[in-house]
N, C-alpha and C positions, 0 to 999 in steps of 0.2 A: 093301279099301283100306286101307292103313296110317294115312292121315290126316296123313302128314309125308313130307319128301323129304330123302334122304341126298344130300348132295355130296361127291363123292371128288375128292380132289386127286392129281395125277400127280407120281409120286417122280422127281426130277431125280437120278438116280444118277450119270450121266455127270459131273457136276462134283465128285464125290468121287473117281472111280475114273480111275487113270491106267495107262498102260503105257508104260515108256521103257526101251530096251535098256541103258541106263546105270543103273539101278535094278533090283535083284534079278533081273537078266538078262531084262528085259521081262515079268516077271510081272505080272500086275494089283495094284496096291498103292492104298492109300489117300492121295490127294494130299497132299503135303507130309510124308510120313511114309516109312518103309521098311517098314511093316507090310502084309503080303501078306494078300490077301482071304481066301485058303485058311487062314490062320492064325486070321483071326476065325471064321470057318465051322467050322472044327475044335472052336475053343472051345465054340461054340454046340451043336454036336454032341454034345459032352462033357457038355453040360447046365450050362454057364456062363451065369450072367444077364449082361445088358447091364451092370448097375453093376459086375459083377466085371470084366469086359471092360475097361471104363473105367479101373478100378483097376490093372490089368495093364498098358494100354497108355494112359499118361495124354495121350498126343497125339491120341488119338480123342474123338469125340463121340458121344452118342446118336445123332444124324443120320447120322453116317458108318457106324455098324453096320448102322443101317437101311438104308442106300444098298447096303452089302455084301449083305444079304438079299435087295434088290430087284434088284441085278445078277445074283445067283445064279439068281432066278426068271426072269429075262429070257432068261439063257443056257440055262437048262433047257428053258423053253417055247418060246424064239425068237419071242415075240409081239412085243419091242420096247418094251413099255408095261407098267408096274406101276401099278396104281391103288390108293392107300391109303385106308382108311375116314377119315372126317372126324375132327378132333381135338377 
C-alpha cells in the first residue's frame, strides 16, 4: 500500500479544439487561433519544448498545448477520455 491517494483530473480538450470548414479547411485548430493541431504536434515531435512553442505561437497557452496532446491521445486510442496526473 502506498499510503496516499492520487486524484486525477480529466482533460477537457474539447474546449480548446475546434473544427470549422471556414478555418484551415476544417482541420482541427486551437480555438480562437488559426494554429492547426498538426503544427503543434510536429513541433513537439521535432523536440520543441512547450516554452518554445509558446514563443513561436504567442496566441497559445501551456494548457492549449496540453489539450493538443490529449486530443491526439484520444484520437489514437479511441478511448474518448484522457486523465492527467494531479498538479
